[in-house]
N, C-alpha and C positions, 0 to 999 in steps of 0.2 A: 639682747638679754644685758649686753654692755651698758647700753642707755638705761636699761632700769637699773644695775646696779650701779650706775653713777648718782642716778636717782635717789637712789635709796639712800648710798652713802651721805651726799653732800644732806639730804633729809635730816640724818641721824647724826649730821657733823663729824665724820669721821676722815679727818683728812690727809691721815695717812695710806686708808685704801683709797680714796678720791684720787689721790696724785699715785696709785702705784697703777690704776685701771686706768685714768689718761693717758699715762708712760707707756702702756699697753698699748693703748688706740693710736696713740704717735706710729709706735711700733709697725702695728697691723699695716695703717696707712699708708707706709713706705715701702711696706712687706708687699702688700696689693700690688702698689707700683712697678714696683721688680719684678712680678709675675704675672704682670700685663693682666691683673683681671680688673676690667672697668664695674663691673659690679658690685666687687666686693668694695672697689675704693670707693663707689660714690655712697653708699650706705655709710660708711666708715666717718668720710669728711664732711658727711653734715649732721651729724652726733651733736657737733658742739651748737648746729641753730638749735636745733629742737630741744636741747637742754636746758639754753641759754635763759629762757624766761620762768625756770621753775627752780631756779637757786638761789640760794641768796646773795649778795655783793662779793663776800670773801669766794664763794667758791666761782663765781663768774670770773674774777680777776686770775685764779687759780689756769680758768680753760682758757682765756687770752695768754696770759705766759706759758702756757706748755705747749698747746695747739696753734698759736697765735703763728712763731716761725714755719712751723708747715707749710703754711699756703704758699710763704715765699719761696720754701727749699722746694715745694715739686716744679716749680716754675722755671728757677735760677738752674738746680742741680740734675733737674729729671729730662723734664720736655725740652729747654732750649736746647741743654749742654745735648741731650739724645739726637736732636737734630742737626746740631753742625759736628758731631760723630761721622757724617756722610752716612748713616744705615737708614739708606731710602724708603725700606720696607715699612719704617717704623715711621713716616713722617704724620699719614692721616692718624692713626692712633693716638700720637703721642697730641695732636691736637687735639683730641676728643678729650685726654685727660684735662689739657689746659682747660677745655670750656668746664667740663665738670668742677674744677678747683677754682674759678671766678666764680660760677657758679654757687658753691658754696659760701665763698669770703664774700659776696653780694648777701647772697641773705642773711649771713650773721651780721653785718654792716646792719641790716635792715633793721635788724632784732635790737639792735646794740644803740639804733639811733630812737627807734622806741622808749628804749629804758632811758634815754638820755645819760647814759653812761659814757661822760665824756675822758676820763680817764683812760677806760679800754679802748675806748675809738683813737684816739690819739696812740694809742700802744700799736695798735695795729697797724695802725697808716704809717707807722715808722717802719713797722715791718716789709709793708707793700711798697712804701717807696725808694728799696733796695731792690727791687724787681727792674725798674725800668732802664738803669744801666746796662743792660743784659741783654736790650734786643739791639745790637750793633750789625748791619747787616754786611759789614765790610770783609767780613768774615767768612760771610757764606761764599759756596763752591759751586753752587747748582741754584738750576731757577725751582726747584724743590724746597731746597734749604730755604731762600728768600721767601717763597710764599709761606711755607708752616710758619716760618718766626713772624711775616708780617701779619699773616691771621690771629696769631697770640698775641701780638702788640695791640692788635684792634681791640682784640678782649681786655688788654691792660687797660686801656685808654675808653671802653666803654662803661667799666665799671667805675674810672675816676668821676667820666660824665653824668652816670646816672646817679651816683651817689651826692655830687652837689647840686643837680638836678631834683632830687626828691630832698634834699635839707632847707634848699631856696622857696621851692615850693610850699614845703611845709609850713616854713616863715610867711607864705604869701595867704595861706589858709590858716592861721591863728593858731597852729598846733606848736610852734616854737618861735619863742619872743626873740628881741635883736641881743641880748644877754647870751642866750643860751646856743646862738648860734654859734656868736663869738667862742664860745666854749669849743666847739666841733674846729676851730681853725683852720677856716677852710685857707685861706691864701697859702698857709703852711704845709698844710696835709695834700691840698689836692689842686689848686691854682699851679705853684709854683713844680707843679711833678707833670703837669698837662702838658707838654710842651710839644713843639710841634717846627721843624726845620722852613716851613712855606706855609703862607696860613691860608690856603685852599685845604689841608688836611684836615683843619678843627672840621670844616663842612661836609667833608668826606666820610668822617666818621660820624659826625652825627647823623647825618641822612640813613645811612647804612643800619645804626643802630636803631632809629625807630624804625624801620622797616622789617629789622629781624625780631625787634621787640614784638611787633605785631602778631608773628609766628611763633612766639614762645621762647624766645632766645632770653636766658637767665632767669624766666619765669617772673622779669620785671612786671609784664602786663597785669599780674594778679595782686600788683599791693594796692592796697587802701589806706585812707587815712585814717577810717576810723573801721571798728569792726560793725558787721548787720545783723540786727538779730534774723534769726531763720526764720522761713515763713512769710516775710516782710518784703513786699518790694522796694526794689533801691535803686540808682543808676548807678551803674559800675563805672569805677577811674578807669578811665585806660592813660597807660603809658605814654602814646601820645600827646595829651595834655600839660603833664606836670618835664615831659621832656623840654619840649616845643616852651617852657615855662624856664627850663633850666639855661636852654642855648640861649636865650634871649639876654639873660642875666651875663650869660659870659662875653656875651659880645657886647653890654654895654659898661662892662669892667674892664675890657681890652679894646679900647678901641681901634690896636693897632690890626686887628683880625681883619676892619673894615673900613680903615682907612686910604690902606696900601690897596692896591687892585691885583689880580690872579696874572702873575707874569708864567708859571709852571701850566703845565697842559693839566687840565681839570680832568678828573675820572667822571662822567657823567652819571646822573641818575634821575630817575623821573620825576623823586619824592621834590627836586627843584623847581620844577615847576609850581609846585603847591604851597613851599617853603615860604613865598613872600606875603600869600594871605596869613599862613598860620602864624607866622612871626608880629605881622603888623596886629591882628587882634589881640595878642598877648603886649603889646607895646602901647596899646591903647587900653588895657586893665593896669598897666604901669603909671601911666602918666593921670587916671582918675587917683590914684593913690598916692602920687609923688611926694607930696605934703606930708599925710601922715602915716606913712609908712617906708620910701622908699628913698629919701632925701639919706638919712640918716646911716643905711646899708649901702647905697651904691657912692655915697661923699662924703663919708664921715672925717676923712683924710683931708677933704679939701674946704680951706677958709677962705672967706670974703670974694664969693664968686656966686655968680646967679644957677641957684642950680635945675632952674626952669631953664634958661636959655642952653645947659650944658646937656639936658636930657635933649633937648630939641635938637641938637647938632648931632647928638650922636644916634639917635632916630631914622636921621635924616639917612646919615651915614649908612648906616643900616640897611635902610628900605632901599636903599639906593646899589646897594653891594648885591643882594638878593634882585635885586630889577636885573643885574648884570650877569647875575647865575640863571637866572630862567634863562632870560635870551640866549644866551653861550647853550643852555639845554637845550631851547626850541629849536633853536636853526641849527644845531647841529643833528636834533633827529630830522626836523624837515629835509635836510640836508640828504639824509637816507633814504625816506620817503620817496624823495623824489627820482633816486636810482632804480626804483624797486619797479617792476611791471605789475600791472593790475593782474591780481588772482581770478581766474575763470570762475574757480569754485565759487568764489566769494559775491562775486559781481551775480551768478546765476542764482542764490541763495539770496539774494538782494532784491531783485526782481522779483523769483518767487513770492519774497515777503510783500514784496508791492503788491501784486497782483492779488492778494490772501485779502488785503486789507480792501482790496478796489469791490471785490466778489462781494464782501461782507456789508458793504458797504454804497453799491450804486445802485438805493432805490429805482430812480427812473427809468434809466434803461431795464430793468427785467421785470418793472411792471409790465412798463410798452409792449415788453414783448409778449409778455401771460395776456393782455388785453389786443393784440394783433395789429396792433398801430406802427408795427415796425417793418420798413424795406431796407434789405441788404443789398447794398452793391459795392462791387470791387470798387479798391482804392482810387483813388483820382488826386494824382500829387498836387494840382493848382489849389484843389479846397485844403486849408489850413486847418490843423487838428485844434484842441483846445486843451491847453492843461501847461505842464510847466515842463520850462526848460532852460534851468536856475543851474547858476555858481554856487556850487558850495565850497565856502571857505576852507583851505587847510585839511579838506576830510578825504583826502586820494588814499590814508590811513586805513582806511574802510574796507579799503578793496586790496590791501597788499599781504603777501601771505605769510611773513614774520610776525605781523599785529594782529592782535586779538580786539583792539578799540571797537568800540560800539557807540555812537551816536545817537543817544534816544529818542526817537521820534521821526527819523530819516524817513523810514520805509512808510509814514502815516502819508507821505506825499500821497498814495493811492487813496485813502480816504478822502483827502481833502479834495482832489478832482472829483470823487464821488460827491460831495459836500457842495462844489462849483457847480457839477451839471444839475444837483435838482435846485441850488439859486435860479441857473438860469431858463429851469422851465417852469417856475413858479412867477418869474418875473417877467417870462414872454407872457403869459396868460394874465398877469395882472397889465401887462400894456395894451393888450388885446380888450379888456374887460376891466375895469376898475373895481376893486372893492365891493362890497354889497354891504353897509353898514344896518345891524341889526340891534335892538335890544333884548330883544327873548330868541335867541339862538334857537333855544329847542325847538320852539312855538313854529317859529318860520322854516326849518328846516323839515320838519315835521309835516308841514302843511307840501312841501316840492316834492317829497317822497311816494305821498299819497298821490300825486300826478303820474308817478313815471311806473311806466307799464313792466319794461324789463330790466326790474334790479340788478341782477347778473353784469350788464354792461357797466353801470355805475360804480366808481369807489367815492369812499372818504378818504381824505388826506387830512390828518389833524394831529396835536402831540397831546400831551399828557391833559395841560388846560380844559381843551375842548372837547376829551373825552368825558370827563367830570359834567360839565354841560348837558351832553347826550345821556350819561347813566343816571339822570338826575332820580329817576324812574325806575331805575335797577333792568335797562331793558337795553343794558349793551351784554351778547353774549362770547366772552371770552373763549379763543380755540385754543383745543390740545394740538392738533394739528391742522396743518393746513398746506396747500399746492402750495402755496404762494409764500415765501420766507419770510415776506414782509410785511405780510397781512396774520395780524394777530388778535383780530373782532370780527365781529358783524355788529350792524346796527338796522333794525330791522331788516334783515335780506342784504343789506349792502355792505360788502367786505370794508374794512376800515385797515388803510395803511399810515404803518408810522411816519410820523413826520417831524424834520428837524426843528430849530426853532429857528429857522429863515423864516421871516415875517410870523410875531409872534402874535397871541391871540387871534389866528385868522383860523377858518377851516373850507377846503376844497371840495364840494359836490360836485364828481366830473362824471360823463360819459365820454371815456378815453377814447375809443374807436372814431365816433362821429366826432371828435374836436380835434383828433391830434394826429398829424403826419409825419412820422419819426424816419428819417434814413442815418441807417451805420454801416460806414462804410468799412471794410473789411481788406486783411492781405494775410494770405496763408503763416506769414513769418512772422506776424505778431502777437503776441499773447492770447491764447484765447480767439484769435485771428481779428481781436478786435482794439486791445489796449497797444500801442509803442511805450517800451520801457528801454532806455538807452543809458548805460554808462561811460562817459566817454572822458577822456584824457583830453589836457587843453591844445589847442592849434596855437601857433605862431601868433595868427591873426588875432585871438582869443585874449593869448598873452600882452602881447604889445598894445589891445584896447584897455586893458587893466592895469599896466605900466602908465597909462596915460592920465589914470584916475589916483596917482605915487600920493599926489600932498591932500586931498580929502579921503579919499579912503584906505592907501596901504599904508603912510608913513609913521602914523601910531599903532603898534600893534600889541596890544594884552597889556596897557601901561608903562611899554616902551618902546622908544625911536627903533625906525631900521632904515638904513639906508636904498637907494633906491635900486642895489643889486642884492639886497636881503629881500628887500619886498617882492623881487623877482622870485626868487626859491620861496616864498611862500605864495604865490600867485601858481606857481608851477605843483605845489604839493595838492593844490585845491581838485576841485573834481567837477565835470557837467555833468545833470541828473535829469533825463531828456522824460516824462511820461506824457504821452498824448493820446486823446478820444477824439476820432473823428465822427461828427454827425451831425444832421440839420432835422431843426424842429419847423413846422409848420404850423399854427392855429390857422383850423380848414373852418370851422364853426365856432361860436361863440354861444349859439343857444342853448347848449347843454352841459353847461357847466355856471356853478356857483361860486364865488369866491369870498366867502363871509367875514366879515372883522367885526367883532365881538368887544 
């Protein structure tokens, strides 16, 4: 009702009533804070944002004149003062009130920017700038006070970074001209207030803001450069895009952030691992438009200099700094990983996933079992298994309790082994009896099939292309159900087995039982008694062997160099994965199979 009354009084140009209601709203904002009513406070402080686009400039000015001060007073005389008064139980609630206050402030700032209302923008920032000095932690008397004030100071800095980023991103996308951007007085309103005692703080604030924005912080992830028509598909803008852009311009405008190195302890964040690639992409976009757009913004106060050279120098400093951050983050992370024990639950889950992929793809062993070609023997240690025993660089994190890291495709080793066994099978047959090259596959195979007495002993291995030749006259019978999970069709009474693209444009017609002897070695300790799956930490022997490859393999890691000691840390964060299948195949007769090449 307050919102409707304000809108109507502005529409009727009744200034006296409008001012009276605004003063009443301001009084209620303070009252809801005093009575600790979060829901009432939230509804009241957002009124100015909702109302602003729908009133004339005269009433826009009144809104900012009367309500702008409330954003400052809510932080200074309520949240920060209350926290400093040692009322421990109020800390969490005061942080919530502060976040609502900054949420409404940043949303109001966004609509002011959209309206290019420079006067009210500057007026609002005069109020906000008076908050900065209140975040003095020297008066803090407890850890709780310090954490609460630091959290509100983070919101304050996030407000500045967000507004700055949105403005320069709007300029980059031609929504604001260079002259309009100057009217927002970025240096006076934002850069002079965005102060840090040490350089790393800017980086820490930025990555934390970007992480929180993704999860709804201040609702800035909903911002768009233009309104989109309902019912029409469009690519939504992400706060990640424009925050990255603004952060890059901040670094270019403030070389001290990247020329000096970080002497203070860094509050590590996973985002540091990805920041290098994100900012590198933005720098490329700026470089492509340096002459047309960014020279006059970045270097308008520089005379008689080579802008390109200055930009490339700054770009190099920025990338080196981000590379250093990435290195610090990753080495710290891997140091923690090395200390962790392997999680038995995660190792077991991985083994089961490998086994599942093996079972879904092990065509040859399963088909040979079905056609009575397999002899099972107890394991003979002297006979080597076939498969993978590989070092997976820096992948121990997949198997520790504290992390949920998942490396896509890691458990595919089961499927890869199955395909390797299949390749081995076809290669052995080809070695014993070469391809039979034919011009008319269907005609030749039909003549062979007419001479087969017991078709149940034969199978056809083929891919989709061979199947097309066979089905030229619609003679392939597709099966709804089959005893053999890899058989999906029949041709003239002979089962068709799916064949991978190993040896393309080939078809194998074979009596398996008369042609193949196949031995599978088993052990009760193995998965399904047939598959060896192990996840192993590195022995000192393996570590030493990898260190001997330092210069060629480990010295350069993820675009940065590591010392030999740091390389040892990376090696220890790796894992050995073993997946083996022990079998032997013998082609005992070449008369009853035909390997066609078409």
